[in-house]
MIMARBA-685225 format. One record per residue: residue number from 1; residue in one letter; chain; x negated, y, z of N, C-alpha, C, CB in turn. Coordinates in steps of 0.2 Angstrom, whole numbers, plus 5000, padded with zeros to 4 digits. Each point is the difference from the previous one (the first is absolute). Glycine has a CB too. Layout:
# MIMARBA-685225
 seq type mol n.east n.north n.up ca.east ca.north ca.up c.east c.north c.up cb.east cb.north cb.up
 NUM    A   A      X       Y    Z       X        Y     Z      X       Y    Z       X        Y     Z
...
END
This chain:
# MIMARBA-685225
 seq type mol n.east n.north n.up ca.east ca.north ca.up c.east c.north c.up cb.east cb.north cb.up
   1    M   A   5055    5007 5044    5003     5006  4997   5008    4999 5000    4990     5001  4992
   2    A   A   5013    5005 5009    5007     5001  5000   5004    4997 4994    4998     5010  5008
   3    D   A   5008    4987 4993    5004     4998  4994   5003    5006 4997    5002     4989  5005
   4    T   A   4996    5013 4989    5003     5006  4997   5004    4999 4994    4991     5006  5005
   5    K   A   5011    4988 4994    5004     4998  4994   5007    5003 5000    4994     4989  5000
   6    K   A   5009    5013 5005    5007     5003  5000   4999    5007 4999    5004     4991  5008
   7    V   A   4991    5012 4993    4999     5008  5000   4999    5002 4993    4995     5000  5011
   8    A   A   5010    5004 4986    4999     5002  4993   4996    5006 4999    5011     4995  4998
   9    D   A   4989    5010 5006    4996     5006  5000   4993    4998 5000    5009     5007  5005
  10    K   A   4987    4995 4990    4993     4999  5000   4996    5003 5006    5001     4999  4987
  11    A   A   5000    5008 5014    4997     5004  5005   5001    4997 5007    5001     5010  4993
  12    E   A   5005    4988 5008    5002     4997  5007   4996    4993 5001    5012     5006  4999
  13    R   A   4988    4990 4995    4997     4993  5000   4993    5001 5002    5008     4996  4992
  14    K   A   4988    5009 5005    4993     5002  5001   4999    5002 5007    4999     5003  4988
  15    E   A   5005    5001 5015    5000     5002  5007   5000    4994 5005    5005     5011  4997
  16    L   A   5000    4985 5001    5001     4994  5004   4994    4995 5000    5012     5001  4998
  17    K   A   4985    4998 4996    4994     4996  5000   4994    5003 5003    5004     4996  4989
  18    R   A   4995    5011 5011    4995     5003  5003   5000    4999 5008    4999     5008  4990
  19    T   A   5007    4993 5012    5001     5000  5008   4998    4992 5002    5009     5010  5000
  20    A   A   4994    4986 4996    4998     4992  5001   4993    4999 5000    5011     4997  4996
  21    R   A   4985    5006 4999    4993     4999  5000   4996    5002 5006    5002     5001  4987
  22    K   A   5001    5005 5015    4996     5003  5006   5001    4996 5006    5002     5011  4995
  23    K   A   5004    4986 5006    5002     4996  5006   4997    4993 5000    5011     5006  5000
  24    A   A   4987    4992 4994    4997     4993  4999   4994    5000 5004    5006     4998  4989
  25    A   A   4992    4996 5013    4994     4998  5004   4994    5001 4994    5006     4993  5009
  26    P   A   4988    5009 4993    4995     5000  4995   4997    4993 4998    4997     5011  5005
  27    K   A   5002    4989 4989    4997     4993  4998   4993    4999 5003    5007     5001  4989
  28    A   A   4992    4992 5012    4994     4998  5002   4994    5001 4995    5006     4992  5008
  29    K   A   4988    5009 4994    4994     5000  4996   5000    4993 4996    4994     5009  5007
  30    R   A   5003    4992 4987    4999     4994  4996   4994    4995 5003    5004     5007  4990
  31    T   A   4998    4987 5010    4994     4995  5003   4996    4998 4994    5008     4996  5009
  32    T   A   4995    5003 4985    4996     4998  4994   5000    5006 4995    5003     4988  5001
  33    P   A   4992    5013 4995    5000     5005  4995   5005    5000 4995    4988     5001  5002
  34    R   A   5014    5004 4995    5006     5000  4995   4997    4997 4994    5005     5011  5004
  35    G   A   4999    4985 4993    4998     4996  4994   4996    4994 5001    5001     5011  4994
  36    A   A   4999    4987 5013    4996     4994  5001   5003    4993 4997    4997     5006  5011
  37    Q   A   5010    4994 4988    5003     4995  4997   4999    5000 4992    5008     5000  5010
  38    K   A   4990    5005 4987    4999     5001  4993   4995    4995 4997    5003     5012  5001
  39    K   A   4999    4985 4993    4995     4995  4997   4994    5004 4998    5010     4993  4996
  40    K   A   4984    5004 5006    4994     5004  4998   4998    4998 4993    4996     4999  5012
  41    V   A   5001    5006 4984    4998     4999  4993   4993    4998 5000    5009     5008  4996
  42    K   A   4989    4987 5001    4992     4999  4999   4997    5004 4995    5002     4988  5003
  43    K   A   4992    5015 4998    4997     5004  4996   4997    4996 4994    4997     5008  5009
  44    L   A   5004    4995 4985    4997     4997  4994   4993    5000 5000    5010     5003  4993
  45    V   A   4987    4993 5003    4992     5000  5000   4998    5005 4995    5000     4988  5002
  46    R   A   4995    5016 5000    4998     5005  4996   4997    4998 4993    4997     5006  5011
  47    G   A   5005    4998 4984    4998     4999  4993   5004    4995 4997    4989     5003  5004
  48    Q   A   5016    4994 4999    5004     4995  4996   5006    5003 4999    4995     4991  5006
  49    S   A   5007    5009 4987    5006     5003  4998   5006    4996 5002    4994     5006  4990
  50    K   A   5012    4997 5011    5006     4996  5001   5003    4996 4994    5003     5008  5009
  51    R   A   4996    4995 4985    5003     4997  4994   4994    4998 4995    5011     5006  5002
END
């Protein structure tokens, strides 16, 4: 993404970012599913109350 810290005008900054996004190379497809690193939660036993 383009460095837009020095640009004060919001509309101009937005335009710069959009053009930079269009020029950027497309991202590669995911190799692992999203959230694969998330910690898995074990299912509670049926009929057993938590408290």
